Wavefront OBJ file of the C-alpha trace (Angstrom):
o trace
v -64.928 -137.637 -8.440
v -64.766 -141.088 -10.002
v -61.931 -141.375 -12.506
v -61.287 -144.770 -14.098
v -60.219 -145.653 -17.652
v -63.786 -146.072 -18.880
v -65.460 -143.261 -16.919
v -64.762 -139.793 -15.596
v -67.613 -138.422 -13.488
v -67.754 -135.674 -10.887
v -70.639 -134.537 -8.722
v -72.439 -135.390 -5.517
v -73.790 -138.604 -4.016
v -74.889 -140.288 -0.824
v -72.644 -142.078 1.601
v -72.533 -145.739 0.632
v -73.934 -145.194 -2.877
v -71.523 -146.484 -5.564
v -72.530 -143.942 -8.212
v -72.798 -140.181 -8.659
v -76.386 -138.965 -8.106
v -76.097 -135.479 -9.659
v -73.099 -134.383 -11.688
v -71.434 -134.479 -15.086
v -68.957 -136.385 -17.175
v -66.926 -135.102 -20.144
v -69.938 -135.325 -22.458
v -72.990 -134.274 -20.467
v -74.363 -133.156 -17.124
v -77.634 -133.472 -15.221
v -79.559 -132.138 -12.248
v -82.516 -133.506 -10.275
v -85.552 -132.139 -8.487
v -88.351 -134.070 -6.831
v -91.222 -134.690 -9.267
v -93.610 -134.872 -6.289
v -95.992 -137.092 -8.229
v -98.482 -139.580 -6.780
v -97.250 -143.184 -6.732
v -99.203 -144.403 -3.679
v -102.844 -145.380 -3.083
v -104.593 -146.815 -0.028
v -107.378 -149.410 -0.042
v -109.980 -150.312 2.586
v -110.059 -154.111 2.586
v -113.103 -156.243 3.448
v -111.951 -158.934 5.898
v -113.653 -162.260 6.600
v -114.860 -161.999 10.209
v -114.547 -165.759 10.632
v -111.041 -165.878 9.181
v -109.008 -162.633 9.390
v -106.465 -164.044 6.935
v -109.002 -163.792 4.095
v -110.183 -160.707 2.232
v -112.820 -160.140 -0.451
v -111.722 -159.077 -3.939
v -113.560 -159.172 -7.268
v -116.295 -161.524 -6.100
v -114.228 -164.053 -4.173
v -112.504 -164.572 -0.858
v -108.731 -164.617 -1.210
v -106.018 -165.678 1.200
v -103.514 -163.033 2.269
v -99.890 -163.626 1.478
v -97.632 -163.645 4.524
v -93.981 -162.656 4.623
v -91.732 -162.760 7.680
v -88.795 -160.371 7.960
v -86.044 -160.438 10.576
v -84.632 -157.045 11.481
v -81.228 -157.204 13.221
v -81.012 -155.261 16.494
v -77.583 -154.676 18.015
v -77.249 -156.328 21.405
v -80.664 -157.946 21.209
v -82.459 -160.737 19.418
v -83.657 -159.853 15.911
v -87.061 -158.207 15.683
v -89.441 -160.486 13.764
v -91.916 -158.639 11.574
v -94.892 -160.422 10.048
v -96.173 -158.717 6.891
v -99.605 -159.455 5.428
v -100.318 -158.582 1.795
v -103.374 -158.351 -0.420
v -103.323 -157.905 -4.196
v -103.001 -154.194 -3.534
v -100.020 -154.373 -1.220
v -99.053 -154.769 2.449
v -101.465 -154.048 5.274
v -100.427 -150.948 7.177
v -103.120 -151.063 9.849
v -105.995 -153.165 11.140
v -107.200 -150.468 13.529
v -110.783 -149.325 12.874
v -110.441 -150.425 9.243
v -107.999 -152.708 7.503
v -105.933 -150.590 5.112
v -103.483 -151.807 2.487
v -100.982 -149.698 0.563
v -100.199 -149.863 -3.136
v -96.879 -148.274 -4.114
v -94.812 -148.533 -7.276
v -91.691 -149.035 -5.157
v -92.847 -152.323 -3.627
v -91.283 -154.309 -6.465
v -87.563 -154.781 -7.189
v -86.242 -151.627 -8.865
v -83.124 -150.708 -10.833
v -82.144 -147.210 -9.706
v -78.458 -148.072 -9.301
v -78.433 -149.482 -12.827
v -80.176 -146.315 -14.050
v -77.640 -144.010 -12.434
v -74.775 -146.182 -13.669
v -76.071 -145.766 -17.228
v -76.640 -142.033 -16.804
v -73.135 -141.401 -15.484
v -71.541 -143.327 -18.375
v -73.755 -141.975 -21.153
v -72.145 -140.009 -23.982
v -75.269 -138.558 -25.578
v -78.947 -137.848 -24.947
v -80.226 -141.194 -26.232
v -77.926 -143.161 -23.935
v -78.759 -140.873 -21.029
v -82.535 -141.213 -21.478
v -82.143 -144.988 -21.609
v -80.836 -144.743 -18.054
v -83.533 -142.315 -16.947
v -86.226 -144.749 -18.096
v -84.893 -147.377 -15.691
v -85.865 -145.253 -12.670
v -88.940 -146.405 -10.733
v -88.679 -144.483 -7.460
v -88.452 -141.756 -6.503
v -90.078 -139.759 -9.289
v -87.685 -137.092 -10.512
v -87.435 -134.145 -12.870
v -84.145 -134.779 -14.671
v -82.530 -131.738 -16.306
v -79.906 -132.451 -18.977
v -77.298 -130.580 -21.048
v -74.396 -131.772 -23.188
v -71.325 -130.628 -25.113
v -73.320 -130.568 -28.368
v -75.625 -127.895 -26.988
v -78.625 -130.151 -26.406
v -80.897 -129.604 -23.399
v -83.727 -131.767 -22.097
v -86.057 -132.134 -19.131
v -87.477 -135.594 -18.479
v -89.911 -136.847 -15.843
v -88.783 -140.212 -14.521
v -90.405 -142.914 -12.441
v -93.294 -145.345 -12.699
v -96.853 -144.135 -12.098
v -100.112 -146.097 -12.116
v -102.900 -145.930 -14.618
v -105.831 -145.688 -12.239
v -109.079 -147.340 -13.276
v -111.004 -144.386 -11.940
v -110.471 -141.502 -9.579
v -107.171 -140.227 -8.298
v -106.732 -142.078 -5.037
v -106.932 -138.933 -2.955
v -108.662 -140.854 -0.141
v -108.590 -144.553 0.877
v -110.662 -146.464 -1.677
v -112.787 -149.602 -1.577
v -110.551 -152.585 -2.291
v -113.202 -155.299 -2.541
v -114.909 -154.445 -5.829
v -111.761 -154.176 -7.935
v -113.136 -151.016 -9.548
v -110.252 -148.979 -8.082
v -107.431 -151.372 -8.969
v -104.491 -150.139 -11.014
v -104.430 -151.216 -14.669
v -100.751 -150.963 -15.360
v -98.335 -148.044 -15.517
v -98.157 -144.904 -17.631
v -96.201 -145.971 -20.745
v -92.617 -144.748 -20.607
v -92.930 -143.062 -23.994
v -95.879 -141.038 -22.664
v -94.036 -139.619 -19.662
v -93.369 -135.865 -19.977
v -90.216 -135.047 -21.959
v -88.996 -131.778 -23.470
v -85.968 -131.615 -25.767
v -84.392 -128.455 -27.212
v -87.455 -126.169 -26.936
v -87.475 -123.035 -29.033
v -87.299 -120.896 -25.887
v -83.726 -122.110 -25.468
v -84.030 -123.083 -21.819
v -85.706 -125.580 -19.489
v -86.221 -125.389 -15.739
v -87.783 -127.177 -12.785
v -88.651 -125.823 -9.348
v -90.860 -128.657 -8.056
v -93.868 -127.177 -9.820
v -96.521 -128.719 -12.039
v -94.566 -130.751 -14.622
v -97.183 -130.972 -17.365
v -99.476 -128.582 -19.231
v -103.251 -128.691 -18.902
v -104.467 -131.416 -21.232
v -101.799 -133.987 -20.393
v -103.744 -137.269 -20.667
v -102.546 -138.969 -17.479
v -102.859 -138.172 -13.780
v -99.458 -137.602 -12.184
v -100.443 -135.939 -8.931
v -101.425 -132.647 -7.366
v -98.960 -131.745 -4.610
v -96.849 -129.278 -6.579
v -94.958 -126.383 -5.037
v -96.328 -122.868 -5.584
v -95.295 -121.496 -8.966
v -93.385 -118.404 -7.812
v -89.885 -119.882 -8.108
v -90.758 -121.273 -11.535
v -92.090 -117.900 -12.676
v -88.964 -116.158 -11.450
v -86.791 -118.570 -13.451
v -88.808 -117.741 -16.560
v -88.432 -114.016 -15.851
v -84.662 -114.377 -15.690
v -84.015 -116.845 -18.494
v -86.539 -115.551 -21.021
v -84.619 -112.281 -21.230
v -81.114 -113.626 -20.666
v -78.321 -113.631 -23.201
v -74.644 -114.472 -22.998
v -75.025 -116.666 -19.909
v -71.710 -117.035 -18.082
v -70.698 -118.907 -14.962
v -70.871 -115.659 -13.006
v -74.356 -114.905 -14.339
v -75.520 -118.409 -13.458
v -74.263 -117.911 -9.903
v -76.512 -114.869 -9.653
v -79.490 -116.831 -10.963
v -78.991 -119.793 -8.625
v -78.651 -117.505 -5.609
v -81.393 -115.072 -6.672
v -83.537 -113.949 -3.727
v -86.262 -111.940 -5.479
v -89.646 -112.763 -3.923
v -92.098 -113.167 -6.809
v -95.009 -113.826 -4.445
v -94.393 -110.500 -2.700
v -94.361 -108.790 -6.078
v -97.803 -110.213 -6.871
v -99.533 -109.707 -3.513
v -97.899 -106.854 -1.633
v -98.880 -103.917 -3.883
v -102.532 -104.929 -3.550
v -102.333 -105.267 0.221
v -100.537 -101.947 0.587
v -103.118 -100.196 -1.583
v -105.883 -101.388 0.727
v -104.315 -99.686 3.761
v -103.216 -96.573 1.868
v -106.270 -94.526 2.868
v -106.463 -95.845 6.427
v -105.313 -93.590 9.250
v -102.399 -95.307 11.030
v -101.530 -93.782 14.393
v -99.055 -96.382 15.633
v -95.461 -95.339 14.851
v -94.261 -98.925 14.515
v -97.028 -99.674 12.011
v -96.132 -96.555 10.002
v -92.471 -97.594 9.941
v -93.453 -101.075 8.793
v -95.629 -99.714 5.992
v -92.826 -97.408 4.898
v -90.343 -100.291 4.783
v -92.758 -102.419 2.784
v -93.593 -99.604 0.374
v -89.912 -98.993 -0.375
v -89.018 -102.671 -0.732
v -87.768 -103.972 -4.096
v -88.830 -107.559 -3.224
v -85.218 -108.694 -2.889
v -84.877 -110.672 0.351
v -81.200 -109.988 0.966
v -79.725 -110.350 4.428
v -79.933 -106.612 5.212
v -83.555 -106.054 4.211
v -86.104 -105.528 6.992
v -89.141 -106.061 4.770
v -89.212 -109.894 4.389
v -90.257 -110.573 7.984
v -92.957 -107.897 7.794
v -94.299 -109.186 4.484
v -94.305 -112.871 5.395
v -96.008 -112.412 8.753
v -98.694 -110.193 7.231
v -99.229 -112.597 4.352
v -99.567 -115.577 6.672
v -102.381 -113.928 8.640
v -103.983 -112.601 5.444
v -104.286 -116.182 4.200
v -105.915 -117.200 7.465
v -108.321 -114.261 7.315
v -109.484 -115.371 3.870
v -109.807 -119.114 4.391
v -110.028 -120.124 8.063
v -113.665 -119.135 8.609
v -114.757 -121.813 6.130
v -113.851 -124.643 8.515
v -116.173 -123.485 11.269
v -118.932 -122.581 8.802
v -119.059 -126.114 7.456
v -118.612 -127.736 10.876
v -115.208 -129.188 10.080
v -112.473 -129.284 12.684
v -109.441 -127.480 11.213
v -106.232 -129.447 10.751
v -102.880 -127.748 11.171
v -99.768 -128.165 9.127
v -99.552 -128.341 5.372
v -100.160 -130.744 2.520
v -97.589 -131.874 0.018
v -93.867 -131.296 0.145
v -93.734 -127.664 1.279
v -95.025 -125.718 4.248
v -96.320 -123.066 1.837
v -99.136 -125.425 0.790
v -101.360 -124.999 3.803
v -104.719 -126.761 4.097
v -106.485 -124.317 1.823
v -106.722 -123.709 -1.921
v -103.401 -123.323 -3.696
v -101.736 -119.925 -3.526
v -102.425 -119.217 -7.184
v -106.160 -119.216 -6.371
v -105.607 -116.676 -3.609
v -103.458 -114.595 -5.966
v -106.227 -114.621 -8.578
v -109.009 -113.449 -6.293
v -106.704 -110.964 -4.551
v -105.692 -109.295 -7.800
v -108.871 -109.707 -9.848
v -111.875 -110.109 -7.527
v -111.810 -107.845 -4.450
v -115.490 -108.669 -3.808
v -115.082 -112.435 -4.115
v -117.409 -114.324 -1.725
v -114.324 -116.116 -0.396
v -113.346 -112.893 1.394
v -116.607 -112.937 3.334
v -116.237 -114.123 6.925
v -119.006 -116.681 7.349
v -118.958 -116.223 11.124
v -120.264 -112.617 10.943
v -123.541 -111.087 9.770
v -121.950 -108.495 7.475
v -120.294 -109.247 4.146
v -116.513 -108.762 4.171
v -114.316 -107.892 1.185
v -110.635 -108.042 0.310
v -110.064 -104.812 2.178
v -111.551 -106.267 5.354
v -109.273 -109.317 5.203
v -106.266 -107.086 4.571
v -106.975 -104.822 7.538
v -107.989 -107.731 9.763
v -104.578 -109.338 9.272
v -102.316 -106.274 9.349
v -102.450 -105.255 13.022
v -102.261 -108.803 14.471
v -99.260 -109.502 12.247
v -97.451 -106.464 13.635
v -98.364 -107.392 17.194
v -96.911 -110.854 16.697
v -93.682 -109.349 15.389
v -93.574 -106.660 18.081
v -93.891 -109.321 20.782
v -91.068 -111.406 19.342
v -88.634 -108.781 18.027
v -89.648 -105.455 19.554
v -90.068 -102.131 17.730
v -86.481 -101.397 16.739
v -86.643 -101.827 12.964
v -82.938 -102.715 12.749
v -83.708 -105.966 14.550
v -85.829 -106.972 11.564
v -82.823 -107.182 9.253
v -83.222 -110.548 7.551
v -79.747 -111.652 8.702
v -80.992 -111.598 12.296
v -83.985 -113.839 11.565
v -83.265 -115.974 8.494
v -80.474 -118.015 10.067
v -79.383 -121.473 8.944
v -79.943 -124.373 11.357
v -78.691 -127.809 10.258
v -79.549 -130.685 12.561
v -77.213 -133.652 12.674
v -78.648 -137.033 11.765
v -77.170 -138.285 15.045
v -79.450 -136.034 17.078
v -76.433 -134.918 19.100
v -76.547 -131.186 19.777
v -72.766 -130.801 19.496
v -72.982 -132.084 15.917
v -75.603 -129.503 14.922
v -74.511 -126.358 13.084
v -76.319 -123.016 13.152
v -75.802 -119.292 13.029
v -75.170 -118.576 9.324
v -77.373 -115.784 7.897
v -78.849 -116.656 4.504
v -80.884 -114.614 2.020
v -84.187 -115.575 0.443
v -87.671 -116.626 1.495
v -89.562 -119.829 0.763
v -90.721 -118.191 -2.484
v -87.281 -117.346 -3.897
v -84.901 -119.310 -6.127
v -82.428 -119.313 -3.261
v -84.853 -120.788 -0.724
v -84.910 -119.248 2.728
v -87.417 -119.452 5.552
v -90.690 -117.984 6.809
v -89.680 -115.772 9.765
v -87.639 -118.279 11.723
v -84.597 -120.476 11.455
v -83.885 -122.000 8.057
v -83.821 -125.783 8.017
v -83.641 -126.353 4.267
v -82.517 -124.958 0.959
v -80.609 -125.941 -2.138
v -79.073 -129.280 -1.187
v -76.620 -129.081 -4.103
v -75.686 -126.200 -6.400
v -73.741 -126.998 -9.548
v -72.711 -125.006 -12.609
v -71.084 -126.730 -15.595
v -69.453 -125.006 -18.561
v -69.096 -127.425 -21.488
v -67.059 -125.020 -23.645
v -63.919 -127.140 -23.900
v -62.958 -129.527 -21.079
v -65.857 -129.262 -18.644
v -65.213 -126.652 -15.998
v -67.606 -126.892 -13.106
v -68.410 -125.514 -9.676
v -70.453 -127.000 -6.879
v -71.299 -126.681 -3.205
v -73.582 -128.168 -0.581
v -74.280 -127.241 3.069
v -72.072 -129.737 4.860
v -68.613 -131.234 4.595
v -66.681 -134.157 3.203
v -65.943 -135.761 6.580
v -68.307 -137.502 8.964
v -65.958 -136.803 11.879
v -67.197 -133.762 13.838
v -63.644 -132.896 14.942
v -62.446 -132.682 11.336
v -62.141 -129.275 9.663
v -63.950 -130.874 6.709
v -67.019 -131.782 8.757
v -68.698 -128.427 8.106
v -66.283 -126.236 6.104
v -68.636 -125.972 3.103
v -71.520 -124.521 5.131
v -70.291 -120.891 5.269
v -69.327 -121.085 1.583
v -72.830 -122.315 0.726
v -74.519 -119.744 2.982
v -72.685 -116.863 1.253
v -73.642 -118.138 -2.202
v -70.084 -119.083 -3.117
v -68.848 -122.231 -4.845
v -65.775 -124.453 -4.964
v -64.195 -125.810 -8.166
v -64.900 -129.421 -9.098
v -61.594 -130.322 -10.692
v -62.157 -132.926 -13.381
v -58.690 -134.350 -13.836
v -57.662 -137.883 -14.738
v -54.622 -137.874 -12.450
v -54.124 -136.206 -9.044
v -50.879 -134.704 -10.344
v -53.002 -132.495 -12.617
v -54.696 -130.813 -9.664
v -53.665 -127.230 -8.929
v -51.287 -126.935 -6.002
v -53.879 -125.438 -3.650
v -56.173 -128.424 -4.236
v -53.598 -131.073 -3.297
v -53.436 -132.483 0.186
v -52.019 -135.637 1.686
v -53.147 -136.687 5.137
v -52.156 -139.515 7.440
v -54.395 -140.578 10.287
v -52.838 -142.768 12.987
v -55.217 -144.800 15.118
v -54.244 -146.563 18.386
l 1 2 3 4 5 6 7 8 9 10 11 12 13 14 15 16 17 18 19 20 21 22 23 24 25 26 27 28 29 30 31 32 33 34 35 36 37 38 39 40 41 42 43 44 45 46 47 48 49 50 51 52 53 54 55 56 57 58 59 60 61 62 63 64 65 66 67 68 69 70 71 72 73 74 75 76 77 78 79 80 81 82 83 84 85 86 87 88 89 90 91 92 93 94 95 96 97 98 99 100 101 102 103 104 105 106 107 108 109 110 111 112 113 114 115 116 117 118 119 120 121 122 123 124 125 126 127 128 129 130 131 132 133 134 135 136 137 138 139 140 141 142 143 144 145 146 147 148 149 150 151 152 153 154 155 156 157 158 159 160 161 162 163 164 165 166 167 168 169 170 171 172 173 174 175 176 177 178 179 180 181 182 183 184 185 186 187 188 189 190 191 192 193 194 195 196 197 198 199 200 201 202 203 204 205 206 207 208 209 210 211 212 213 214 215 216 217 218 219 220 221 222 223 224 225 226 227 228 229 230 231 232 233 234 235 236 237 238 239 240 241 242 243 244 245 246 247 248 249 250 251 252 253 254 255 256 257 258 259 260 261 262 263 264 265 266 267 268 269 270 271 272 273 274 275 276 277 278 279 280 281 282 283 284 285 286 287 288 289 290 291 292 293 294 295 296 297 298 299 300 301 302 303 304 305 306 307 308 309 310 311 312 313 314 315 316 317 318 319 320 321 322 323 324 325 326 327 328 329 330 331 332 333 334 335 336 337 338 339 340 341 342 343 344 345 346 347 348 349 350 351 352 353 354 355 356 357 358 359 360 361 362 363 364 365 366 367 368 369 370 371 372 373 374 375 376 377 378 379 380 381 382 383 384 385 386 387 388 389 390 391 392 393 394 395 396 397 398 399 400 401 402 403 404 405 406 407 408 409 410 411 412 413 414 415 416 417 418 419 420 421 422 423 424 425 426 427 428 429 430 431 432 433 434 435 436 437 438 439 440 441 442 443 444 445 446 447 448 449 450 451 452 453 454 455 456 457 458 459 460 461 462 463 464 465 466 467 468 469 470 471 472 473 474 475 476 477 478 479 480 481 482 483 484 485 486 487 488 489 490 491 492 493 494 495 496 497 498 499 500 501 502 503 504 505 506 507
């Protein structure tokens, strides 16, 4: 909480940052999510074999710019780093090919100025003036004020590409792939006071089809966004308590869309295994709410993971491509396969889609084959790890918070707090394993009168591991509770329970 004569702002920030990152003042409040847009391209440079300091660009040989940086190292001499730059940006490798990187953040930027303006703004126009100063990172900025205005703005600077989308390293010599400026600020996505009466962001696609500029492609699956629309499109009389329920909602929209189809495919199959019958019964009775006592989330997620593999993995071998593990984008849910909405479409609408056919076999497989092919191995994986006692599958035993310390010291790590939700829910959980992420900051602001607000994050206010305030917010966060953010101009106005004076004596 920053309270000075000309400003009164409360919220959350980063250690060492002189401004509030997300929060509110007495006039307005804002929240942030990652826009996940594409601000980086890579170029394959053509180097003069006789003089490696020259590169070819737009019909002529040009000399690379050289910059020398000294990086201080405690107890040692500074590390000297030589940086070579082309018109596209710094070289990041000369191995095999010489690659340069273009990034909008390679120029001086004004994010601190932007946040300073946002925190001191008194209305939407002043606030947006600050938002437009942001270059990196790209953000979805949600806004609300005491006048009842709401807005959602996409911030950041993004290139106007001459052609293509920079999805792979491009030829840098011709100049045909060079950037031609930035998307004009006034053409960045902005929504103000829509007739629906609400705005939301869950790291999904930020623009409708038909938006004239390329912003990127690595959006999160749409299930959290769809769940927000389900809740807010029918909501009325929103209160702080109701907003708590929405922020901590653990309804799995992806399960709602896929699971009935998968279950229908095994409905007429004779299942002899008692564990498999118990699993099917649990899944059939599930209401898609991944609370800490439900046994269905682990069963659903493991089955779904292998179902995805059954549909897509044969394509790699068929086309002679070595499969690559991991995921693309910002979430582990975006595996190296078509986006989940494509799988949802063919699963629900096209049971005979050729994508269900396993190219490694002579027969032609269908949706039913992929469903059955994935069901038994999923149960075997779970049986091996957790056994057959269905009580062990309670989500509280599996979906457990694990927060690593930035120090890497095990004693500074905190774990063991059960949390609800899956990776597809508004309250993000995990995918059958420890939970290493989630809502980094929850905040609710009521502008009816002097702003009353609540907030919480999974950590503490002290960096000292021996302090009670090193981790005392973690259990509050894990349970979906909040603490009051007292906006007072004088400490004497704090309620008694919020006052504390401490004295630390050091030798």
